[in-house]
GUDO-104186 format. One record per residue (C-alpha): residue in one letter; x, y, z. Coordinates in steps of 0.5 Angstrom, whole numbers. Each point is the difference from the previous one (the first is absolute). Example, Ala and Ser with C-alpha at 12.3 -4.5 7.8 and 13.67 -1.06 7.14 Angstrom:
(pt a,(25,-9,16))
(pt s,(2,7,-2))
***
This chain:
(pt m,(-118,-214,213))
(pt l,(0,6,-5))
(pt s,(2,-3,-7))
(pt l,(5,4,-4))
(pt p,(0,-4,-6))
(pt l,(6,1,-5))
(pt s,(-2,0,-7))
(pt v,(4,-4,-5))
(pt p,(6,5,0))
(pt l,(2,3,-7))
(pt a,(6,-4,-3))
(pt p,(6,4,2))
(pt p,(6,1,-5))
(pt p,(5,-6,0))
(pt f,(4,-1,6))
(pt t,(7,3,-1))
(pt p,(5,3,5))
(pt g,(-2,7,-2))
(pt a,(-7,-1,2))
(pt l,(2,-1,7))
(pt v,(0,8,-1))
(pt t,(-5,2,-5))
(pt q,(-5,-4,4))
(pt a,(1,2,7))
(pt r,(-6,2,4))
(pt p,(3,4,6))
(pt a,(-7,3,2))
(pt s,(-3,-7,3))
(pt g,(-2,0,7))
(pt i,(6,-5,2))
(pt a,(4,6,-2))
(pt v,(-3,5,4))
(pt g,(1,-5,6))
(pt l,(7,-1,-2))
(pt v,(1,7,1))
(pt l,(-3,1,6))
(pt a,(4,-6,3))
(pt a,(7,3,-3))
(pt g,(-3,7,4))
(pt l,(-1,-3,6))
(pt y,(7,-4,0))
(pt l,(4,7,-2))
(pt y,(-4,4,6))
(pt g,(2,-6,5))
(pt v,(8,1,-3))
(pt h,(-1,7,1))
(pt r,(-2,0,7))
(pt m,(6,-5,2))
(pt r,(5,5,-3))
(pt a,(-4,6,3))
(pt r,(2,-2,7))
(pt g,(7,-2,-2))
(pt d,(-1,-8,-1))
(pt r,(3,-4,-5))
(pt w,(-4,-4,-5))
(pt p,(4,-4,-5))
(pt l,(-1,2,-7))
(pt s,(0,-7,-3))
(pt r,(-7,-1,4))
(pt t,(-3,6,-4))
(pt v,(3,-2,-6))
(pt s,(-3,-8,1))
(pt f,(-7,3,2))
(pt l,(-1,5,-5))
(pt v,(4,-1,-6))
(pt a,(0,-8,-1))
(pt g,(-6,-1,4))
(pt l,(-5,5,-2))
(pt g,(4,1,-6))
(pt s,(-1,-7,-2))
(pt i,(-8,0,1))
(pt a,(-1,6,-4))
(pt a,(4,-3,-6))
(pt v,(-5,-6,0))
(pt t,(-6,4,2))
(pt a,(0,7,-3))
(pt g,(5,-1,-5))
(pt g,(-1,-3,-7))
(pt l,(0,-7,2))
(pt a,(-7,1,3))
(pt a,(-3,1,-6))
(pt y,(1,-7,-2))
(pt d,(-1,-3,6))
(pt t,(-7,-2,-2))
(pt t,(2,-2,-7))
(pt l,(6,-4,1))
(pt l,(1,-5,5))
(pt s,(8,1,0))
(pt a,(-1,7,2))
(pt h,(-5,-2,6))
(pt m,(5,-5,2))
(pt v,(6,5,0))
(pt q,(-5,4,5))
(pt h,(-1,-6,4))
(pt m,(8,-1,1))
(pt v,(1,7,1))
(pt l,(-6,2,5))
(pt s,(1,-7,4))
(pt m,(8,-1,0))
(pt v,(4,6,-2))
(pt a,(-4,6,3))
(pt p,(-1,-3,7))
(pt i,(7,-2,1))
(pt f,(2,8,-1))
(pt l,(-6,2,4))
(pt a,(3,-4,6))
(pt l,(7,2,-1))
(pt g,(-3,8,0))
(pt a,(-2,-2,8))
(pt p,(-6,5,-1))
(pt v,(-3,-3,7))
(pt t,(6,2,4))
(pt l,(0,7,-4))
(pt a,(-7,1,3))
(pt l,(1,-3,7))
(pt r,(6,5,0))
(pt t,(-4,6,-2))
(pt l,(-7,-1,2))
(pt a,(-2,2,7))
(pt g,(-6,0,5))
(pt r,(-6,-4,-3))
(pt p,(2,-2,-7))
(pt r,(6,-3,3))
(pt r,(-4,-4,5))
(pt a,(-5,-2,-5))
(pt l,(6,-3,-5))
(pt l,(3,-3,6))
(pt a,(-7,-4,2))
(pt v,(0,-2,-7))
(pt l,(7,-3,0))
(pt h,(-1,-4,6))
(pt s,(-7,-2,-2))
(pt r,(-2,-7,0))
(pt y,(-2,0,-7))
(pt l,(6,3,-3))
(pt r,(4,-5,4))
(pt v,(-4,-6,-3))
(pt i,(1,3,-8))
(pt t,(7,2,1))
(pt f,(2,-7,3))
(pt p,(5,-3,-5))
(pt l,(-4,-6,-2))
(pt v,(-7,3,0))
(pt a,(3,6,-5))
(pt y,(4,-6,-4))
(pt a,(-7,-4,-1))
(pt i,(-4,7,-2))
(pt f,(6,2,-5))
(pt v,(0,-7,-3))
(pt v,(-8,-2,0))
(pt n,(-2,7,-3))
(pt p,(2,0,-7))
(pt f,(-2,-7,-1))
(pt a,(-7,2,3))
(pt l,(0,6,-5))
(pt y,(2,-3,-7))
(pt f,(-4,-7,1))
(pt s,(-6,3,2))
(pt g,(-5,5,-3))
(pt l,(3,6,4))
(pt y,(5,1,-5))
(pt r,(-5,1,-6))
(pt l,(-4,4,5))
(pt s,(6,5,1))
(pt l,(1,1,-8))
(pt e,(-8,2,0))
(pt n,(0,4,6))
(pt v,(4,7,2))
(pt l,(-1,-1,7))
(pt v,(2,-7,1))
(pt h,(6,1,-5))
(pt e,(3,5,4))
(pt l,(-2,-4,7))
(pt v,(4,-5,-3))
(pt h,(6,4,-1))
(pt l,(0,2,7))
(pt h,(-1,-7,2))
(pt f,(6,-2,-3))
(pt l,(4,6,3))
(pt i,(-3,-2,7))
(pt t,(1,-7,0))
(pt g,(8,1,-3))
(pt c,(1,5,6))
(pt l,(-3,-5,5))
(pt f,(5,-5,-2))
(pt f,(6,4,-1))
(pt w,(0,5,5))
(pt p,(1,-5,6))
(pt l,(6,-3,-4))
(pt v,(4,6,-2))
(pt g,(-4,6,3))
(pt l,(4,4,5))
(pt d,(-7,2,3))
(pt p,(-2,-3,7))
(pt l,(-4,-6,-1))
(pt p,(-3,-5,5))
(pt g,(3,-7,0))
(pt r,(5,1,-5))
(pt w,(4,-6,-2))
(pt p,(8,-1,1))
(pt y,(4,1,-7))
(pt p,(1,-8,-1))
(pt a,(-8,-1,0))
(pt r,(-1,6,-4))
(pt a,(5,-2,-6))
(pt l,(-4,-7,0))
(pt l,(-6,3,-1))
(pt m,(2,4,-5))
(pt l,(3,-6,-3))
(pt l,(-7,-4,0))
(pt s,(-3,5,-4))
(pt v,(4,-1,-6))
(pt p,(-4,-7,-2))
(pt f,(-6,4,1))
(pt h,(2,5,-6))
(pt t,(2,-6,-4))
(pt v,(-6,-4,0))
(pt l,(-5,6,-1))
(pt g,(4,2,-6))
(pt l,(1,-6,-3))
(pt t,(-8,-2,1))
(pt i,(-2,7,-3))
(pt m,(5,-2,-6))
(pt q,(-3,-7,-1))
(pt s,(-7,2,1))
(pt e,(-5,-3,-5))
(pt r,(-5,6,1))
(pt l,(2,8,0))
(pt l,(-1,4,6))
(pt g,(-5,4,0))
(pt g,(-4,-4,-5))
(pt d,(-2,3,-6))
(pt w,(2,7,2))
(pt y,(7,1,-3))
(pt p,(-3,-4,-7))
(pt s,(-6,5,0))
(pt l,(5,6,-1))
(pt g,(2,-2,-6))
(pt l,(7,2,0))
(pt a,(4,-1,-7))
(pt w,(6,1,3))
(pt a,(0,-5,6))
(pt d,(-2,-7,1))
(pt p,(-4,-2,7))
(pt r,(3,-7,0))
(pt t,(7,3,-1))
(pt d,(0,6,5))
(pt q,(-3,-5,5))
(pt e,(7,-4,-1))
(pt v,(4,6,1))
(pt a,(-4,2,6))
(pt g,(1,-7,3))
(pt g,(8,1,-1))
(pt i,(0,7,3))
(pt l,(-3,-3,6))
(pt w,(4,-6,0))
(pt a,(7,4,-1))
(pt g,(-2,6,3))
(pt g,(-2,-4,7))
(pt e,(7,-3,0))
(pt v,(4,6,-1))
(pt v,(-3,4,5))
(pt s,(0,-6,5))
(pt v,(7,-1,-1))
(pt t,(2,7,1))
(pt m,(-4,0,6))
(pt l,(4,-6,3))
(pt a,(6,4,-2))
(pt v,(-3,6,4))
(pt l,(-2,-4,6))
(pt v,(7,-3,0))
(pt l,(3,7,0))
(pt q,(-4,2,6))
(pt w,(1,-6,4))
(pt i,(8,1,-1))
(pt r,(-1,8,2))
(pt q,(-4,-2,6))
(pt s,(5,-5,2))
(pt e,(6,5,-1))
(pt r,(-4,5,4))
(pt e,(-1,-5,6))
(pt a,(7,-2,0))
(pt r,(2,8,1))
(pt r,(-5,1,5))
(pt l,(3,-6,4))
(pt d,(7,3,-1))
(pt r,(-3,6,3))
(pt e,(-3,-3,6))
(pt l,(6,-4,1))
(pt d,(5,6,0))
(pt r,(-5,4,5))
(pt q,(0,-6,5))
(pt e,(8,0,0))
(pt a,(0,7,1))
(pt r,(-5,-1,6))
(pt q,(4,-5,3))
(pt a,(7,4,-1))
(pt g,(-4,6,3))
(pt a,(-2,-4,6))
(pt a,(7,-3,1))
(pt r,(3,7,0))
(pt a,(-5,3,5))
(pt g,(2,-6,4))
(pt g,(7,1,0))
(pt a,(2,-7,-4))
(pt d,(3,-1,-6))
(pt p,(-4,0,-6))
(pt p,(-3,-6,-2))
(pt g,(5,-5,-4))
(pt a,(6,4,3))
(pt g,(0,-4,6))
(pt g,(-1,-6,-3))
(pt y,(6,1,-5))
(pt d,(5,2,6))
(pt q,(-2,-6,4))
(pt r,(1,-4,-6))
(pt a,(7,3,-1))
(pt a,(2,-1,7))
(pt t,(-2,-7,-1))
(pt t,(5,-1,-6))
(pt r,(5,3,4))
(pt e,(0,-3,7))
(pt p,(4,-7,-2))
(pt q,(5,4,-3))
(pt q,(1,4,6))
(pt r,(1,-6,4))
***
């Protein structure tokens, strides 16, 4: 494999809120991909509106601002300048790429937008992917959950994490890996796009609840670990303003607390979606009952009989009056 080693980076200035702006690197390859994704999404929205179809503004904002915007903030903003010098900065990236951005990307429904705007061979190709056995397997909630839970342990407690600090290509692939595994887990849970084998809302809420202990265990394990993640990488940087041991404890706390906050928020979102689905289903049933009553009334009028309920009411009234007449 082509090796693009990362030399030990020059020590950046002490991390401050201002560094999020002054240390930004908007010319990265990831930034180019984000601009391309935003352009394709906006083109799809333009196609929808050009033919008179409505596309909810909330979906556009979710995808572009909260979804792609959060990815840009942690990979092209100033935080990215510290992702190989501070484990805590890397952990913020981890949380955003695997838990925050995927949720908002899913709420943007990009697959639905593509299906409504593509035609011919591109649309058929997309449908073939959506109905493929491979996608059906990896998006099955239990499989996606297993990938989501196991991968961080495999990354941080093996030599792969050290390699990601030393190799540019591996470093960027880890970012992409976080985003993909997050999408695989959250898309079937909260996404609006059509996916095979989607579970009902009670099962989705249970699966989300099961993810809470995972973040607690991983965060505490990192905080209490006797060895530093990445071996001697962080001490070798010689940062006078950061202690690697303390920073690792902060990183574990970010993973622990951040995971619980996102999981609880996601549970609230799932419950809200569940309530809205129940309300829509109730309205649908009401409309169906109204249509059935209208059809029965129309059939009764066409046959010259009283509308349904009218004859029954008169008969009951006559029955109650009959003893009085006698």
